[in-house]
LOLUM-15828 format. One record per atom (N, C-alpha, C, O): residue in three letters; x, y, z; residue number from 1; atom name. Coordinates in nm, 2 decimals. Layout:
N
   code     east    north       up   pos   site
    ALA        X        Y        Z   NUM     CA
...
***
This chain:
70
   code     east    north       up   pos   site
    MET     1.46    -0.64    -8.73     1      N
    MET     1.44    -0.68    -8.87     1     CA
    MET     1.33    -0.60    -8.93     1      C
    MET     1.22    -0.59    -8.87     1      O
    LYS     1.35    -0.56    -9.06     2      N
    LYS     1.25    -0.48    -9.12     2     CA
    LYS     1.14    -0.57    -9.18     2      C
    LYS     1.16    -0.69    -9.20     2      O
    LYS     1.02    -0.52    -9.20     3      N
    LYS     0.91    -0.60    -9.25     3     CA
    LYS     0.93    -0.62    -9.40     3      C
    LYS     0.90    -0.73    -9.45     3      O
    THR     0.99    -0.52    -9.47     4      N
    THR     1.02    -0.53    -9.61     4     CA
    THR     1.15    -0.47    -9.64     4      C
    THR     1.20    -0.39    -9.57     4      O
    TYR     1.22    -0.52    -9.75     5      N
    TYR     1.35    -0.47    -9.79     5     CA
    TYR     1.34    -0.43    -9.94     5      C
    TYR     1.26    -0.49   -10.02     5      O
    ASP     1.41    -0.33    -9.98     6      N
    ASP     1.41    -0.28   -10.12     6     CA
    ASP     1.54    -0.34   -10.19     6      C
    ASP     1.65    -0.30   -10.16     6      O
    PHE     1.52    -0.43   -10.28     7      N
    PHE     1.63    -0.49   -10.36     7     CA
    PHE     1.63    -0.43   -10.50     7      C
    PHE     1.70    -0.49   -10.59     7      O
    SER     1.56    -0.32   -10.53     8      N
    SER     1.56    -0.27   -10.66     8     CA
    SER     1.70    -0.22   -10.71     8      C
    SER     1.72    -0.22   -10.83     8      O
    LYS     1.79    -0.19   -10.62     9      N
    LYS     1.92    -0.14   -10.66     9     CA
    LYS     2.03    -0.24   -10.63     9      C
    LYS     2.15    -0.21   -10.63     9      O
    SER     1.99    -0.36   -10.61    10      N
    SER     2.09    -0.47   -10.59    10     CA
    SER     2.15    -0.51   -10.72    10      C
    SER     2.10    -0.49   -10.83    10      O
    THR     2.27    -0.58   -10.70    11      N
    THR     2.34    -0.63   -10.82    11     CA
    THR     2.35    -0.78   -10.81    11      C
    THR     2.35    -0.83   -10.69    11      O
    PRO     2.36    -0.85   -10.92    12      N
    PRO     2.38    -0.99   -10.91    12     CA
    PRO     2.51    -1.03   -10.85    12      C
    PRO     2.61    -0.95   -10.85    12      O
    ASN     2.52    -1.15   -10.79    13      N
    ASN     2.64    -1.19   -10.72    13     CA
    ASN     2.74    -1.22   -10.83    13      C
    ASN     2.72    -1.31   -10.91    13      O
    PRO     2.86    -1.15   -10.82    14      N
    PRO     2.96    -1.17   -10.92    14     CA
    PRO     3.03    -1.30   -10.91    14      C
    PRO     3.11    -1.34   -11.00    14      O
    TYR     3.02    -1.37   -10.80    15      N
    TYR     3.09    -1.50   -10.77    15     CA
    TYR     3.02    -1.62   -10.82    15      C
    TYR     3.07    -1.73   -10.82    15      O
    VAL     2.89    -1.60   -10.86    16      N
    VAL     2.82    -1.71   -10.91    16     CA
    VAL     2.83    -1.71   -11.06    16      C
    VAL     2.79    -1.62   -11.13    16      O
    ARG     2.88    -1.82   -11.12    17      N
    ARG     2.89    -1.83   -11.26    17     CA
    ARG     2.76    -1.85   -11.32    17      C
    ARG     2.69    -1.76   -11.38    17      O
    LYS     2.71    -1.97   -11.32    18      N
    LYS     2.58    -2.01   -11.37    18     CA
    LYS     2.51    -2.09   -11.26    18      C
    LYS     2.56    -2.18   -11.19    18      O
    SER     2.38    -2.05   -11.23    19      N
    SER     2.31    -2.12   -11.13    19     CA
    SER     2.27    -2.26   -11.19    19      C
    SER     2.25    -2.27   -11.31    19      O
    LYS     2.26    -2.35   -11.10    20      N
    LYS     2.23    -2.49   -11.14    20     CA
    LYS     2.07    -2.50   -11.14    20      C
    LYS     2.01    -2.43   -11.06    20      O
    ARG     2.02    -2.59   -11.22    21      N
    ARG     1.88    -2.61   -11.23    21     CA
    ARG     1.85    -2.75   -11.17    21      C
    ARG     1.92    -2.85   -11.21    21      O
    GLN     1.76    -2.76   -11.08    22      N
    GLN     1.72    -2.89   -11.03    22     CA
    GLN     1.62    -2.96   -11.12    22      C
    GLN     1.52    -2.90   -11.16    22      O
    ILE     1.66    -3.08   -11.15    23      N
    ILE     1.57    -3.17   -11.24    23     CA
    ILE     1.55    -3.30   -11.18    23      C
    ILE     1.62    -3.34   -11.08    23      O
    THR     1.46    -3.38   -11.23    24      N
    THR     1.45    -3.52   -11.19    24     CA
    THR     1.49    -3.60   -11.30    24      C
    THR     1.45    -3.58   -11.42    24      O
    ILE     1.58    -3.70   -11.28    25      N
    ILE     1.63    -3.78   -11.38    25     CA
    ILE     1.63    -3.93   -11.33    25      C
    ILE     1.67    -3.95   -11.21    25      O
    ARG     1.60    -4.02   -11.41    26      N
    ARG     1.60    -4.16   -11.37    26     CA
    ARG     1.72    -4.23   -11.42    26      C
    ARG     1.74    -4.23   -11.54    26      O
    LEU     1.80    -4.28   -11.33    27      N
    LEU     1.92    -4.35   -11.36    27     CA
    LEU     1.92    -4.49   -11.31    27      C
    LEU     1.85    -4.52   -11.21    27      O
    ASP     1.98    -4.59   -11.38    28      N
    ASP     1.99    -4.72   -11.33    28     CA
    ASP     2.07    -4.72   -11.20    28      C
    ASP     2.16    -4.64   -11.18    28      O
    GLY     2.03    -4.81   -11.11    29      N
    GLY     2.10    -4.82   -10.98    29     CA
    GLY     2.25    -4.85   -10.99    29      C
    GLY     2.32    -4.79   -10.91    29      O
    ASP     2.29    -4.93   -11.08    30      N
    ASP     2.43    -4.96   -11.10    30     CA
    ASP     2.51    -4.84   -11.14    30      C
    ASP     2.63    -4.82   -11.11    30      O
    THR     2.44    -4.75   -11.22    31      N
    THR     2.51    -4.63   -11.27    31     CA
    THR     2.53    -4.53   -11.15    31      C
    THR     2.64    -4.48   -11.13    31      O
    VAL     2.43    -4.52   -11.06    32      N
    VAL     2.44    -4.44   -10.94    32     CA
    VAL     2.55    -4.49   -10.85    32      C
    VAL     2.63    -4.42   -10.79    32      O
    ASP     2.55    -4.63   -10.83    33      N
    ASP     2.65    -4.69   -10.75    33     CA
    ASP     2.79    -4.66   -10.80    33      C
    ASP     2.88    -4.64   -10.72    33      O
    TYR     2.80    -4.67   -10.93    34      N
    TYR     2.94    -4.64   -10.99    34     CA
    TYR     2.98    -4.50   -10.95    34      C
    TYR     3.10    -4.48   -10.91    34      O
    PHE     2.90    -4.40   -10.97    35      N
    PHE     2.93    -4.26   -10.94    35     CA
    PHE     2.95    -4.24   -10.79    35      C
    PHE     3.03    -4.16   -10.75    35      O
    LYS     2.87    -4.31   -10.71    36      N
    LYS     2.89    -4.30   -10.56    36     CA
    LYS     3.02    -4.36   -10.52    36      C
    LYS     3.09    -4.30   -10.43    36      O
    ALA     3.07    -4.47   -10.58    37      N
    ALA     3.20    -4.52   -10.55    37     CA
    ALA     3.31    -4.43   -10.59    37      C
    ALA     3.41    -4.41   -10.52    37      O
    LEU     3.29    -4.37   -10.71    38      N
    LEU     3.39    -4.27   -10.75    38     CA
    LEU     3.40    -4.15   -10.66    38      C
    LEU     3.50    -4.09   -10.63    38      O
    ALA     3.28    -4.11   -10.61    39      N
    ALA     3.27    -4.00   -10.52    39     CA
    ALA     3.34    -4.03   -10.39    39      C
    ALA     3.41    -3.94   -10.33    39      O
    GLU     3.33    -4.15   -10.34    40      N
    GLU     3.41    -4.19   -10.22    40     CA
    GLU     3.56    -4.18   -10.24    40      C
    GLU     3.63    -4.14   -10.15    40      O
    GLN     3.60    -4.23   -10.36    41      N
    GLN     3.75    -4.22   -10.39    41     CA
    GLN     3.80    -4.08   -10.40    41      C
    GLN     3.91    -4.05   -10.36    41      O
    SER     3.72    -4.00   -10.47    42      N
    SER     3.77    -3.86   -10.50    42     CA
    SER     3.73    -3.76   -10.40    42      C
    SER     3.80    -3.65   -10.40    42      O
    GLY     3.63    -3.78   -10.32    43      N
    GLY     3.59    -3.68   -10.22    43     CA
    GLY     3.50    -3.58   -10.28    43      C
    GLY     3.48    -3.47   -10.22    43      O
    ILE     3.45    -3.60   -10.40    44      N
    ILE     3.36    -3.51   -10.47    44     CA
    ILE     3.22    -3.57   -10.47    44      C
    ILE     3.21    -3.69   -10.49    44      O
    PRO     3.12    -3.49   -10.43    45      N
    PRO     2.98    -3.55   -10.43    45     CA
    PRO     2.95    -3.61   -10.56    45      C
    PRO     2.98    -3.56   -10.67    45      O
    TYR     2.87    -3.72   -10.56    46      N
    TYR     2.84    -3.80   -10.68    46     CA
    TYR     2.76    -3.72   -10.78    46      C
    TYR     2.78    -3.74   -10.90    46      O
    GLN     2.67    -3.63   -10.73    47      N
    GLN     2.60    -3.55   -10.83    47     CA
    GLN     2.69    -3.45   -10.90    47      C
    GLN     2.67    -3.43   -11.02    47      O
    ASN     2.79    -3.40   -10.83    48      N
    ASN     2.89    -3.32   -10.90    48     CA
    ASN     2.97    -3.39   -11.00    48      C
    ASN     2.99    -3.34   -11.11    48      O
    LEU     3.00    -3.52   -10.97    49      N
    LEU     3.07    -3.60   -11.07    49     CA
    LEU     2.99    -3.63   -11.19    49      C
    LEU     3.04    -3.62   -11.31    49      O
    ILE     2.86    -3.66   -11.17    50      N
    ILE     2.77    -3.68   -11.29    50     CA
    ILE     2.76    -3.55   -11.37    50      C
    ILE     2.77    -3.56   -11.49    50      O
    ASN     2.75    -3.44   -11.31    51      N
    ASN     2.74    -3.31   -11.38    51     CA
    ASN     2.87    -3.28   -11.45    51      C
    ASN     2.86    -3.24   -11.57    51      O
    LEU     2.99    -3.31   -11.39    52      N
    LEU     3.12    -3.29   -11.46    52     CA
    LEU     3.13    -3.38   -11.58    52      C
    LEU     3.17    -3.33   -11.69    52      O
    TYR     3.08    -3.50   -11.57    53      N
    TYR     3.09    -3.59   -11.68    53     CA
    TYR     3.00    -3.55   -11.80    53      C
    TYR     3.04    -3.55   -11.91    53      O
    LEU     2.88    -3.51   -11.76    54      N
    LEU     2.78    -3.47   -11.87    54     CA
    LEU     2.83    -3.34   -11.93    54      C
    LEU     2.81    -3.32   -12.05    54      O
    ARG     2.89    -3.25   -11.85    55      N
    ARG     2.94    -3.12   -11.90    55     CA
    ARG     3.05    -3.15   -12.00    55      C
    ARG     3.06    -3.08   -12.10    55      O
    ASP     3.14    -3.25   -11.97    56      N
    ASP     3.25    -3.28   -12.06    56     CA
    ASP     3.19    -3.34   -12.19    56      C
    ASP     3.24    -3.30   -12.30    56      O
    CYS     3.09    -3.42   -12.18    57      N
    CYS     3.03    -3.48   -12.30    57     CA
    CYS     2.97    -3.36   -12.39    57      C
    CYS     2.99    -3.37   -12.51    57      O
    ALA     2.91    -3.27   -12.32    58      N
    ALA     2.85    -3.16   -12.40    58     CA
    ALA     2.95    -3.07   -12.46    58      C
    ALA     2.94    -3.02   -12.57    58      O
    SER     3.06    -3.04   -12.39    59      N
    SER     3.16    -2.95   -12.44    59     CA
    SER     3.24    -3.01   -12.55    59      C
    SER     3.29    -2.93   -12.64    59      O
    THR     3.26    -3.14   -12.55    60      N
    THR     3.33    -3.20   -12.65    60     CA
    THR     3.24    -3.26   -12.76    60      C
    THR     3.29    -3.32   -12.86    60      O
    LYS     3.11    -3.23   -12.75    61      N
    LYS     3.01    -3.27   -12.84    61     CA
    LYS     3.02    -3.42   -12.88    61      C
    LYS     3.01    -3.46   -12.99    61      O
    LYS     3.03    -3.50   -12.77    62      N
    LYS     3.03    -3.64   -12.79    62     CA
    LYS     2.89    -3.69   -12.84    62      C
    LYS     2.79    -3.64   -12.80    62      O
    SER     2.90    -3.78   -12.93    63      N
    SER     2.77    -3.84   -12.98    63     CA
    SER     2.76    -3.98   -12.93    63      C
    SER     2.86    -4.05   -12.92    63      O
    LEU     2.64    -4.02   -12.91    64      N
    LEU     2.61    -4.15   -12.86    64     CA
    LEU     2.62    -4.26   -12.97    64      C
    LEU     2.57    -4.24   -13.08    64      O
    LYS     2.70    -4.36   -12.95    65      N
    LYS     2.72    -4.47   -13.05    65     CA
    LYS     2.65    -4.59   -12.99    65      C
    LYS     2.70    -4.65   -12.89    65      O
    MET     2.55    -4.63   -13.05    66      N
    MET     2.47    -4.75   -13.00    66     CA
    MET     2.48    -4.86   -13.10    66      C
    MET     2.46    -4.83   -13.22    66      O
    ALA     2.50    -4.98   -13.06    67      N
    ALA     2.50    -5.09   -13.15    67     CA
    ALA     2.40    -5.20   -13.09    67      C
    ALA     2.43    -5.25   -12.98    67      O
    TRP     2.30    -5.23   -13.16    68      N
    TRP     2.20    -5.32   -13.11    68     CA
    TRP     2.25    -5.47   -13.14    68      C
    TRP     2.29    -5.49   -13.26    68      O
    ALA     2.24    -5.55   -13.05    69      N
    ALA     2.28    -5.69   -13.07    69     CA
    ALA     2.17    -5.76   -13.15    69      C
    ALA     2.05    -5.74   -13.13    69      O
    SER     2.21    -5.84   -13.25    70      N
    SER     2.11    -5.91   -13.33    70     CA
    SER     2.11    -6.05   -13.31    70      C
    SER     2.03    -6.13   -13.37    70      O
***
């Protein structure tokens, strides 16, 4: 193994679309449980399901509709 490698002529991986960014987000426990249950049914990791749902919301430009109880 070399001590150093020269990556100056390297090219980006063409198979990676967009890299994901790690963040910290606080979610209610029942929300996480809901996505974990969906994950068990679908075989898709729950974090991927949350990402897919949020991506769908962003691509369709869904807006949040909140009604406060009086």
